[in-house]
N, C-alpha and C positions, 0 to 999 in steps of 0.2 A: 539278457541271458537269464533263463530260468534253470538254475542248476539242480541236479539231483542230490548234491552233497556239498558239505562245507568242510574244508580242512582248517582246523584251528591249530596253527603251529605256535608252540609255546617254548620260549627259551628262558630258563631259570638261571639268572646271573647272581652268583653269591660267592663271597669270600669272608672268612672271619676277620674281625677287627684286629689288625696287626700293625702297630705303630710304635716305634721305639726311637724317638729323637734323643739327642744329647748323650749317646753312648759312644765310647771310643771304638769298640768293636762293632762291626756290622752284624745285623741279624739276617741270616739267610732267608728266614720266613717272610721278610718284606718283599722278597722276589716273587712270592705268590701273586701279589698285585701287579708287579712289573711285567711278569710273564703273561698275565691275563690281559693287560692293556695292549701289549705288543702283539700277542697272537690271537686274541679273541675280540676284544671290544673295538679296537681300531679297524681290524679286518671286517667286522660286521658293519661298521660305518662305511667302509669302502663299498661293500656289497649294496647297502641301501643307496649310496650315492650313484653307483652304476645303474641301478634300476631306475632311479629318478631321472638320470641323465638320458636314458633311453625311453622315457615315458612309459615304463612298465608299472602298472598299478600292483600294489602288494599290501597285504595286511598281516603283520606279525605281532604276537603278544610277547612281551618280555617282563619278567619280574626282576627288579633291582632291590636286593635286600637293604635294609637300613644301614648295616655295617658297610656294605660295598658303596652305597650312595655317599655315606659320610667320608669314606676314604677317597672317592673320586674328586671331591671338592676340597680336600685337605691340603693347604699350601705346602706343608712339609713333605707329604707323600708325592705331590705333584713335582716338587723339586727333585725328589729321589728318583722318580721315573725319568726325568730329563737327564739326570746324571747317568743313570743306568743305560739309557739309549745312546748317549754320546760315547760312552765307553764301548758299546757294541759297534758303533760306527768306526771307531778307531781300530777295534779288533778286525772288522771286516776289511778295512784299508790294509792292515798288516797282512791279512790273508790273501789279498790280491797280489801282494809281493811274494809271499811264501810259496804260492801255488803257480807261479808264472811258467813253470816248466811242464805243467799238466793242463792241457787245453780245457778239459771238462771241469776239473776242479776250479780252474781260474774263472771259467764262465760262471760257475755257481757262486764263487766269492764275489764277483762283480754283481751278480744277481741279488745277493744278500745285501751288499752295500747300497744298491739302489733302493731296495725294499726298506731298509732301516732309515735311509735319508728321507724317503717319502713319508714314513711313519712319523718322524720328527716334525716334518712340515705340517701334517694334519694335526698333530698334538698341539702345536704352537698356534694354530688358527684361533683357538679360544683360550689362549694362555694356560693350556693344560686342563681346563675344565671340560671334560668330555660330556657331562650332562647337558651342556648347552647344545652340543651337536646332536645328541639323541633327541632332544626336545624339538628340533627342527622337523623330525619325522613324526613326532607325536602331533604337532600342530598341522602337518600336512595330511593327517589321517591315515598314515601308513603304519604307525606303531601305537600299540596300546601298552601302557606300562603299569605294573602292579607293585605292591609292596609285600612284605612278609613280617612275621613277628620280629621284634626289635633286634635280637641277636641270633635269630634262626634257632630258637629253642625248640626242642621236640616236645610239643605241648602235651601229648598223651601221658607223658611221665610226670606231669604236674597237676593232674586232675584234682588231687586232694588239697591243693593249695590255690584257691581261685585268684589270689592276689598276683601270683606269678603269671597266669594267663592274661589277667587284666592288664598288668604293666607291660607285658610283651606286646599285646595288640595296640594299646594306646600309644606307646612310643614308636611302634612300627608305622602307624598312621601319621603321627605328628612329624616324624623325621622325613617321611615321604613328602608331606606338605611343605616342609621347610626347604628341602633340597630341590624338589621338582616343581613347586609352585602350584600344585593342584591336589585334589583328593583322588585317591585310587578307587576304581569301581570294584576291583576284586583283590584277592589276596592269595599268595602262594603260601599255604600252610607248610612250615618247614618239614622237609622229607615227606610231603603229602600226608603228614600225620593228623588223622582225624579221630575224635572220640565223640560219642553221643552227647549232645548238649552244646557243642561248640558253636552251632549255628546261632544260638541266642547271643553269645558274646560277639559274634561277627555282625549280627544285625544291629546291635547296640553301637558298634563303631562305624556303621554305614557300609559294610562290605556286602556286595550283591552275590558274589560267587567265589568258588575255590575249586581246587582240583584234587582228585583222589586216584589211587591206582585201580586197575580193572576190578579186582575182587571187592573193593569198597562198594562198587555199584552192583556187581553180580550177586553179592551176599546180602543185599538190602531186603527189607520186608515192607510190602510185598515185592517179590522179585520184579525188577523193571522189565516191562514188556519189550523194550527195544535195547536192553543191555546198555553198553557204554556208548551206543550210537545215538543217544539223545540225552540231554541233561535231565537231572531230576531235582525236584524241590524237596529239601530235607527239613523244612520247618522255618518259621519266621520270615518266609519269602526269600530264603537264601538258596542258591542253586549250586549243585555239585556237578562237575564235568569229569568223566572217567577216562582214563588213558586207554587208547586203542592198542592192543597187544601186537597186532600185525605190523603196523608202521614202526613201533618201538623195536621189534626184533630185527627189522631190516637194517636199522642203524646201529643199535646197541649190541647185538649179538657178537660175541668174541669169535664165533665160528662162521656165521653167515653174514655178519654185518659189513656194510660198505667200507668202513675204515680199515679193514684188514686186507683190502686189495693190494696186490704186490706192487702196483705202480705208485702207491702213495708214499709219502715221506716217512721214514722210520723214526719214531719218537725216541727210541732208546739208543741211538747212535749220535752223539754230540761231541764236537771237538773239545769241549770242556773235560771230557773223559778220555778222548782218543789221542790227543796230542801230548807230546812230552811236557812235563811240568814246567821246565825252564822256558818253553815257548808260550804256554798259556797262562802261567801264574800272574804276570802283570795285569791281566784282565779279570781275574777271578773275584777279587774283593770279597772273599768268603772265609777269611781266617784260615787259610791253608787247606780248605775242604774243596774237593772237586765238585762243581755244580754244572748244570746245563747252561750253555751260553745262548742257545737259540740258533746256532749255526750247525746245521746237520746236512751232511753231504750224501747220505745213503737213502735208498728206498727200501721198503719192506722186503722185497725180493722173493722171500719164501719163508718156510718155517724153521730153517736152519740158522746158525749164527753168521753164515756167509751172506754179505750184503753187497749188492751192486750200487753204483752211483745213482743218485736221484736225477730224474729228468722232469722238470716242471711241466713241459708240454704233454708228456705222457699222463701226468697226474691230472691235468686239466681235462684231457680226453676222458679219463676215468670218471671225473665229476659229471661230465655230460652223459655218459653211459648210465651212471647211477641215478641221476635226476630223472632220466627217461624211464628207467626201470621202476623207480619209486612212484612216479606219476601213473604209469601203466597199471601198477598194482592197486593204487588208490581208485582208479577209474573202475577196474573190474570189481573191486570191493564195494564201491558205492552203487554201481549198477545192480549188483546182486541184492544188496540190502534194501535198495529202493523198491525193487520188485517184491521183496518179502514184507517190508514194513509199510509200504504205500504212503510214505512221507519222506521228506528230505532227510538225509543222513548227516550226522555230525561226527566227524572223525577228529579226535583230539590227539595230537602228537606232541607230547612234552619231552624236553631234553634239558640236561644241564647245558647252559650256554657255553661253558668252557670246553665242552666236547668239540665245538666247532672252532677250529683254529689251534687251540692248545694241544689237545690230544689227537684230533683229526685235523691236520694242518690245512687240508683243502676244504674243510667243512663249509666255511663261508662262501666259497665259490660254488659248492653244491647247492646251497640255498639260493644263490643268484640264478643259477641255471634252472632250478626247480620253479622259481617264480616266473621266469620267462616262459617256460614250457606250459605252465598253467594258464598263462595269459594268451599265448599264441597258438598252442597246439591242440586245444580241446575246449569243450563247453559243458562238460559234465559236472565238474566241481569248481568251487571258487574258494579262495582264501578269505576267511572271515574272523572277526573278533568273537569272543565267547558269547556275549549277550546278543550280538547280531545274529549268530547262528541259532540261539535259543528262540529268538522271535520268529524264526522260520518254521518252528514246530507248531502244529495246530493246538495240541494240548500237552502239557508237561505233567508227568506223573509225580505224585507226592509219595515219599518213602521214608522209612527209618533206616539209618545205616549204623553199622557197628564199627568198632575201632579198626583202623587199617593204616598202612603206610606204603611207600614204594621201596622200602628197604629190603634187604635180603630176607627171604621167608615171609615178607608181606606185612609184618607187624612190628614189634618193637625190639627184636633181638639185638639189632646192631647197636642200639643206644642204651641197652640195659642188659649186661651180661657180666661174667666174672672179671673181665678186664676193667670195667668202669663202674660197677655198681656202688663203689665206695663214695662216689661224688654226690649221690642223691640224698642220703640223710643229711649231709652237710648243707646242700642247697636248700632243702626244705626247712631246716632249723634256722638258717640265716634269713629266709623269707619271713618266717614267723617273728624273728627278732626285729627285722626291719619294720614290720607292721606295728609292733609294740613301741618301738622308738619313735616312729613318726607320730603316733598318737600322743606320746609323752612330750615330744619336743617341737611339734609343728608350730607352736606359737613362741618358740624360743628366740634366742639372739640371732643376729645375722650370721655369726660364725656357726651356730648350730644348724641353721638352714643349709649353709654351704656343705657342712659335714654330711648331713642327711642326704643331700642330693648326690654327693659323690659316693656315699654308701649304696645308693640306688643304682648308680652307674656300674659299680663293681659287681653288684648282685646280678644285674642284667648280663654283663659280660661273662660272669661265671656260668650262667645258664645256657650258653651257646652249645648247640648240638655238635659242633665241630670237635670239641675236646673229647667227648665220649667216642665219637666216630674214629678219631685218630688213635685213641687207645685200643679200639677194637681192631683196626687194620694193621697196627704195629709199625707204622711209619711216623717218624718225628714224635714218638711217644714222650720223650723227655720234655719237649716243648709244651705239649698238651698238659702234662702233669704240672709243669712249672706254672703255666698260665692259671690252672685251676687253683693252685696254692697261693699264687700272688694275689688273685682277686679275693679269695677268702681271707687271707691274712690282712690285706688292706682294709677290708670291711671291718674286721675285728679291731684293728688299730684305730680306725676312725671312730668306731663305736665308743672306744675308751675315752675319746676326746670330748664327747658330748657333755655340755654343761660345765666345762672347765675353761673359762675365758682366758686364764693366764697361761694355758698350754702353748707350746711351740707348734705352729701350724705348718711347719715345713713339709711334714708328711702329706698333709692335705694339698698343699700347693703342688708338690711333685706328682701326686695322683691326678689332680686336675689337669696338669700340663701334659702328662703322658696319655691318660685315658680321657681325652677331651670330647668324647662322643656324647650325644644327647644334651646339648647345651640348654634345651628348653624342657628338660625333665621336670616333672611335677610331683610333689610329695603325695598328693591324693591318689596317684597311680598305684600306690602300694598298700592302700587300706580299703 
């Protein structure tokens, strides 16, 4: 096959580090991981397995952030998901009894019960460690996996403090190596946030490529001849791949995007909110707060609040229609650009992984159908990994790029605005203090070294882009503010303990126990 184009399908899998063991009351935020495992990560594994079972070749790129990778292998969080899923299985069993007088609802209740039971079976195959199951597809050549900065920090906001960028990149790479047992070729810069000069930092850590939004490429100097349809070299032998706006709009658009089809499952109708409290409360485990259970009986239906019942077979049919439409549009796009450019076309389609399954319940099935149609129905394009696609280009243009992101308005508004600007003076000041304390105590006692390392963990967790994002969007703001204050206050409390051998180290032990990420953190990361 001599294709005219390469489709680089990229799924960015990320969640902030949320881990709260030994608390009497449950943390609703821990369900972020539970829901993602149930609705995105295991469904994607099902998709990959189905493709392998039917001998369909595919190549998909996925980034697993260090925070997510760490949570996927954490024994406490693994046990929490198992408990969460067993609770859902019991709820589904109860639903098969409650709905016995309504044939369609009863069918859906049994459908969910079978689905949850199968999910538990897959989860238990590797004793809850899903990284082992994803690695099977890495080793078979179907999946290329990437890392990101350590806690998904929005790096352009930290240009003035190089130690932050350095520690984020070093711990991002090191965590990936520890969890996945290999070095990543590329990196997903958090929120696709790029600033001039980052390529030097990336090259020092061994990263070959990263991704930017469309305007990051189109506003480069000189303007790239092929736009986002060929990678560019931005210095130090590092390559940037730009997002294709057409394929993004087909999936992401709230108006024209596939997930809005009336046949798909309605995300916002869940029995956790629909059923009377006395029926659903035994299964909530949420301190009296109504939350989603994952059992949703309705389809999107239309733009009104009136919703009809969900029909899984209709939704599967929609997936086939949309996969065919997506492929048809990519073929037309590639054929046109190939004639214009006189070289193979690279179409980069990056998405949040959690879109597929969590927000768009049928998304993993769409990916499965798309891969099958690419293999069986045409010979114009092929699925490729980023650097594989780059090697198909005769010459790659070198350019200089300006700051950009894939956030709203394309730059840094989301992560620096009136709702969250108060966190940055705090973070910068603590980063400077960290540098000074490491230089002062790096040859100190064993206790001082432990304290410094935990200060480093608290600082990295404080820098997560998620807290600023949540403050901007206005959802779960109290939790984001609390996490910001907790990490800052712990940093300061630990700093006070340096050089005081007689101090009670219970604060240190509690912090090490709860915020146990980055066990291989190094003090030199911060100087």
